[in-house]
C-alpha positions as CSV (number, residue, x, y, z in Angstrom):
1,M,0.0,0.0,0.0
2,R,1.4,3.4,-0.9
3,R,1.5,6.2,1.7
4,F,1.9,9.9,1.3
5,N,5.5,11.0,0.8
6,L,6.9,12.4,4.1
7,A,9.2,15.3,4.7
8,V,12.2,14.7,6.9
9,L,11.1,14.9,10.5
10,A,12.1,18.3,11.9
11,A,11.5,17.7,15.6
12,L,10.2,14.8,17.7
13,T,9.9,15.1,21.4
14,L,9.5,11.7,23.1
15,G,7.0,11.9,25.9
16,A,5.9,9.2,28.3
17,G,3.4,6.6,27.0
18,L,-0.2,7.3,28.0
19,T,-2.4,4.4,29.0
20,A,-5.7,4.1,27.1
21,V,-9.0,3.2,28.6
22,P,-9.5,-0.5,27.8
23,A,-11.9,-1.4,25.0
24,H,-13.8,-3.9,27.2
25,A,-13.9,-4.3,30.9
26,G,-11.2,-6.8,32.0
27,E,-9.1,-6.5,28.8
28,R,-5.5,-5.4,29.1
29,H,-3.7,-3.4,26.5
30,A,-0.2,-2.0,26.1
31,P,0.1,1.7,26.6
32,L,-1.3,3.4,23.5
33,G,0.9,6.4,23.5
34,I,4.1,7.8,22.0
35,A,6.0,4.5,22.6
36,N,4.0,3.1,19.7
37,C,5.6,5.7,17.3
38,T,8.7,6.1,15.2
39,A,9.9,9.3,13.7
40,D,7.3,9.2,10.9
41,A,4.6,6.7,11.8
42,C,2.7,5.1,14.7
43,H,1.1,1.7,15.0
44,F,-1.4,0.7,17.6
45,D,-2.4,-3.0,18.0
46,V,-6.1,-2.5,18.5
47,P,-9.2,-4.4,17.2
48,A,-11.6,-3.0,14.8
49,G,-13.7,-0.2,16.2
50,T,-13.8,3.6,16.6
51,Y,-11.0,5.4,18.4
52,D,-10.3,8.9,19.7
53,V,-6.8,10.2,19.0
54,K,-5.3,13.2,20.9
55,V,-2.0,14.5,19.7
56,L,0.3,17.2,21.1
57,L,2.2,18.9,18.3
58,G,5.3,21.1,18.3
59,G,9.0,21.1,19.1
60,D,12.0,23.3,19.6
61,A,11.8,24.7,16.0
62,D,8.8,25.9,14.0
63,S,6.8,23.0,12.8
64,S,3.9,22.0,10.5
65,T,2.4,18.6,11.0
66,A,-0.3,16.7,9.2
67,I,-1.6,13.2,10.0
68,S,-3.0,10.5,7.7
69,G,-3.8,7.0,8.5
70,E,-5.1,3.5,7.4
71,T,-5.6,3.6,3.6
72,R,-4.3,7.1,2.9
73,R,-7.1,8.8,4.9
74,S,-6.4,12.5,5.7
75,L,-7.2,12.7,9.5
76,L,-5.6,16.0,10.5
77,P,-4.7,18.9,8.2
78,A,-1.4,20.7,8.3
79,T,-1.1,22.3,11.7
80,D,1.5,24.9,12.4
81,A,3.2,25.3,15.8
82,P,5.8,28.1,16.6
83,A,9.1,27.1,18.1
84,G,8.7,26.0,21.7
85,D,4.9,25.9,21.6
86,R,2.7,22.8,22.0
87,I,-0.7,22.5,20.3
88,A,-3.3,19.9,21.1
89,R,-5.6,18.5,18.5
90,S,-8.1,15.6,18.6
91,F,-9.9,13.5,16.0
92,T,-11.9,10.2,15.8
93,V,-10.9,7.4,13.4
94,N,-12.6,4.3,12.2
95,V,-10.6,1.0,12.2
96,R,-11.9,-1.9,10.2
97,T,-11.1,-4.8,8.0
98,P,-10.7,-4.3,5.0
99,E,-9.3,-1.0,6.1
100,G,-9.9,0.6,2.6
101,E,-12.3,-0.4,-0.1
102,P,-14.7,-3.1,1.2
103,T,-13.9,-5.4,-1.7
104,G,-10.2,-4.6,-1.6
105,A,-7.1,-5.9,0.3
106,E,-7.5,-6.4,4.1
107,G,-4.6,-4.0,4.9
108,T,-2.7,-3.9,8.1
109,P,-4.4,-5.0,11.4
110,G,-4.7,-2.3,14.0
111,L,-4.5,1.5,13.6
112,D,-1.7,2.9,11.5
113,L,-0.9,6.6,11.4
114,V,1.6,8.5,9.2
115,I,3.1,11.7,10.6
116,G,3.7,14.1,7.7
117,G,3.8,17.8,6.8
118,T,6.5,20.1,5.8
119,A,8.2,20.1,9.2
120,P,6.4,17.5,11.3
121,A,6.8,17.4,15.1
122,L,4.8,15.0,17.2
123,A,5.4,15.6,20.9
124,D,2.8,13.1,22.3
125,I,-0.2,11.0,21.3
126,R,-2.9,9.1,23.1
127,V,-5.4,6.6,21.5
128,T,-8.5,5.6,23.4
129,P,-11.7,3.7,22.4
130,A,-14.3,6.3,21.4
131,R,-17.3,6.2,23.8
132,H,-19.8,8.6,22.2
133,A,-18.8,8.8,18.5
134,R,-21.4,9.4,15.8
135,Q,-20.8,7.6,12.6
136,I,-20.9,9.1,9.1
137,L,-21.1,6.1,6.8
138,L,-20.4,6.6,3.1
139,V,-22.0,4.6,0.3
140,G,-20.5,5.4,-3.0
141,D,-18.2,4.6,-5.9
142,S,-14.6,5.3,-6.9
143,T,-15.0,9.1,-6.6
144,V,-15.8,8.6,-2.9
145,C,-13.8,5.6,-1.8
146,D,-10.5,5.3,0.1
147,Q,-8.3,4.9,-2.9
148,P,-5.4,2.5,-2.2
149,G,-2.7,4.3,-4.3
150,D,-1.4,7.6,-5.6
151,P,-2.4,9.7,-7.5
152,Y,-6.0,8.7,-6.9
153,S,-8.2,10.0,-4.0
154,G,-11.9,9.9,-3.3
155,W,-13.6,12.8,-1.5
156,G,-14.6,10.4,1.3
157,Q,-10.9,9.8,1.9
158,Q,-10.3,13.5,2.6
159,L,-13.5,14.2,4.6
160,P,-12.2,13.1,8.1
161,Q,-9.7,16.0,8.3
162,Y,-12.6,18.4,8.3
163,L,-14.4,16.9,11.2
164,R,-14.0,17.4,15.0
165,K,-13.6,14.7,17.6
166,G,-16.7,12.6,18.0
167,L,-17.5,12.3,14.3
168,S,-16.1,9.2,12.6
169,V,-16.1,8.5,8.9
170,A,-16.7,4.9,8.0
171,N,-16.1,4.9,4.2
172,Y,-17.8,1.9,2.5
173,A,-17.6,3.3,-1.0
174,D,-16.2,0.9,-3.5
175,S,-14.8,1.4,-7.0
176,G,-17.0,0.4,-9.9
177,E,-20.2,0.1,-8.0
178,S,-23.7,1.0,-9.2
179,T,-26.9,1.1,-7.2
180,V,-27.6,-2.4,-8.6
181,S,-24.3,-4.0,-7.6
182,Y,-24.1,-2.2,-4.2
183,L,-27.4,-3.5,-3.1
184,A,-26.7,-7.0,-4.3
185,S,-23.3,-7.4,-2.5
186,D,-22.9,-8.9,1.0
187,R,-19.6,-7.1,1.4
188,L,-21.3,-3.7,0.6
189,W,-24.9,-3.1,1.5
190,G,-25.1,-6.4,3.4
191,T,-22.2,-5.2,5.6
192,V,-23.1,-1.5,5.9
193,R,-26.8,-1.8,6.8
194,P,-26.2,-3.8,10.1
195,L,-23.6,-1.3,11.1
196,I,-26.1,1.7,11.1
197,R,-27.0,2.9,14.5
198,P,-29.7,5.4,15.5
199,G,-28.6,8.9,14.7
200,D,-25.9,7.9,12.3
201,L,-25.6,9.8,9.0
202,V,-25.4,7.7,5.8
203,L,-24.3,9.6,2.7
204,V,-25.2,7.9,-0.6
205,Q,-23.5,8.9,-3.9
206,L,-24.1,6.2,-6.5
207,A,-24.6,7.2,-10.2
208,H,-21.4,7.1,-12.3
209,N,-21.6,3.3,-12.8
210,D,-25.4,3.1,-13.3
211,K,-24.7,3.3,-17.1
212,T,-27.3,0.6,-18.0
213,T,-29.7,1.1,-15.2
214,D,-33.1,2.3,-16.4
215,G,-34.8,5.3,-14.7
216,A,-37.4,3.3,-12.8
217,T,-34.9,0.8,-11.4
218,Y,-32.5,3.6,-10.5
219,R,-35.2,5.4,-8.6
220,A,-36.4,2.3,-6.8
221,N,-32.8,1.4,-5.8
222,L,-32.3,4.8,-4.2
223,E,-35.6,4.5,-2.4
224,T,-34.5,1.0,-1.1
225,L,-31.3,2.5,0.3
226,V,-33.2,5.3,1.9
227,A,-35.8,3.0,3.5
228,G,-33.1,0.6,4.7
229,I,-31.2,3.4,6.4
230,R,-34.2,4.7,8.1
231,E,-35.3,1.2,9.3
232,K,-32.1,1.1,11.3
233,G,-32.6,4.5,12.8
234,G,-30.0,6.2,10.6
235,E,-30.4,9.5,8.7
236,P,-29.9,9.2,4.9
237,V,-28.4,12.0,2.9
238,L,-28.5,11.8,-0.9
239,V,-25.5,13.2,-2.8
240,T,-25.6,13.9,-6.5
241,P,-22.4,12.8,-8.4
242,I,-19.4,15.0,-8.9
243,V,-19.1,16.2,-12.5
244,R,-16.8,14.8,-15.1
245,R,-14.4,17.4,-16.5
246,W,-15.6,17.6,-20.1
247,F,-15.9,21.0,-21.6
248,N,-17.8,22.5,-24.5
249,S,-16.0,25.0,-26.8
250,D,-17.8,27.8,-25.0
251,G,-16.2,26.9,-21.6
252,T,-19.3,25.2,-20.1
253,L,-19.4,21.6,-19.2
254,N,-20.6,19.1,-21.8
255,N,-24.1,18.2,-20.6
256,N,-24.1,14.8,-22.2
257,T,-20.8,13.7,-20.7
258,A,-20.1,15.7,-17.6
259,L,-23.6,15.7,-16.0
260,L,-25.4,12.7,-17.5
261,V,-23.6,9.3,-17.1
262,N,-26.3,6.9,-18.4
263,G,-26.4,5.3,-21.8
264,L,-30.2,5.2,-21.6
265,G,-30.5,8.9,-21.2
266,V,-31.4,8.8,-17.5
267,D,-30.6,12.1,-15.8
268,H,-29.1,10.8,-12.5
269,P,-28.8,14.1,-10.7
270,A,-32.5,14.9,-11.6
271,V,-33.6,11.5,-10.3
272,I,-31.7,11.9,-7.0
273,R,-33.1,15.4,-6.5
274,S,-36.6,14.1,-7.1
275,V,-36.2,11.1,-4.7
276,A,-34.8,13.5,-2.0
277,A,-37.7,15.9,-2.4
278,D,-40.4,13.1,-2.5
279,N,-39.0,11.3,0.5
280,D,-38.0,14.3,2.6
281,V,-34.3,13.3,2.5
282,P,-31.5,15.9,2.9
283,L,-29.8,16.5,-0.4
284,I,-26.2,17.6,-1.2
285,D,-26.2,18.7,-4.8
286,L,-22.6,18.0,-5.4
287,T,-23.2,18.0,-9.2
288,A,-24.3,21.6,-9.1
289,K,-21.5,22.6,-6.7
290,T,-18.7,20.9,-8.6
291,K,-20.1,22.1,-12.0
292,S,-20.0,25.7,-10.8
293,L,-16.5,25.3,-9.4
294,V,-15.0,23.5,-12.5
295,E,-16.5,26.0,-14.9
296,S,-15.2,28.9,-12.8
297,L,-11.7,27.5,-13.0
298,G,-11.9,26.8,-16.7
299,T,-10.3,24.2,-18.9
300,E,-6.8,24.8,-17.6
301,G,-7.4,25.7,-13.9
302,S,-9.6,22.7,-13.4
303,K,-7.1,20.1,-14.6
304,G,-5.4,19.9,-11.1
305,L,-8.7,18.8,-9.5
306,Y,-8.8,15.7,-11.6
307,L,-6.1,13.3,-12.9
308,Y,-5.9,14.9,-16.3
309,N,-2.1,15.6,-16.1
310,E,-1.2,12.2,-14.6
311,K,-3.7,9.9,-16.4
312,R,-5.7,11.9,-18.9
313,D,-8.5,11.1,-16.5
314,N,-11.4,13.6,-16.3
315,T,-13.6,11.5,-13.9
316,H,-11.4,10.6,-10.9
317,T,-10.0,13.3,-8.6
318,S,-6.5,14.0,-7.4
319,V,-5.7,14.5,-3.7
320,R,-6.2,18.3,-4.3
321,G,-9.6,17.8,-6.0
322,A,-10.8,15.2,-3.5
323,T,-9.9,17.6,-0.7
324,V,-11.7,20.5,-2.3
325,Y,-14.8,18.4,-2.9
326,A,-14.7,17.0,0.6
327,G,-14.8,20.6,1.9
328,L,-17.9,21.2,-0.2
329,V,-19.6,18.2,1.4
330,R,-18.6,19.3,4.9
331,D,-19.8,22.8,4.3
332,E,-23.2,21.5,3.1
333,L,-23.6,19.1,6.0
334,A,-22.9,22.0,8.4
335,A,-25.2,24.4,6.5
336,Q,-28.1,21.9,6.8
337,H,-27.3,21.4,10.5
338,L,-26.5,17.7,10.0
339,I,-23.2,18.2,11.8
340,P,-22.0,21.0,14.1
341,A,-20.7,24.2,12.4
342,G,-16.9,23.8,11.9
343,G,-17.2,20.0,11.8
């Protein structure tokens, strides 16, 4: 599995290991603190579950530290600390098997973190089982999933860095999936649905691979997902698909390629909007938001959001693009009061 490239560690202050609260009464664990870290990574031998991570950043020199983990998930954005200062930050992380795409490789057991940034400095860390975390489960395709290798990244992979402690992203998006294949798979919907707890958010973005799904079936599949989420006490949120970067000569996006992705002429975003309205489901119109952004950047400026330069790929996003699009999702979740303002 590829990881982000790391800058040379500028400063690392080794503190005493901090003992975590055991996951279950009577269980014993090794101290889940700085003793589990090297200069550029940490490994915690913990079972699948949800964990709160508290870090203390900073050193003797100016520093800037970012943290990613598991399958290239961005968990903490670059955080600056002036020389001599210590800055505390916390986040909540989901640990599961497989750790990335549900139909992909199992990955490494436990919790793995990568300490990055332009001048990283980790002074201390504490990992404890989360007691009151709210899940944000993601149902989607390759534009959402935890992509296993550079230069690809899904917006769901970048979403955790925007969220405060107590909100955990469990990304069950998977490359190549349609509403038809997702519902039919035991490793996808068959796994996700039992995990939904009362109060959890479940974001659904499935459209790009429904190329041969007729309109009635597509609509029925979305309604099946909504009903299944609600039956478990979760709150569904429908998300229209990100646009493909295909331009007309006048600088607007090609309506037949960028916005419509169905060989039968089904307008997926329109169906999603209709299902949301008819079933009183919150909607994130990511099609409209990404269309506006891509057109505003133009043919050249928008290349960096996608993998045009690396792969001549106008569908899948780069780390930069996925990060920007994850920010749009976070902003809309906050605007609709589905998560607290500021994540």
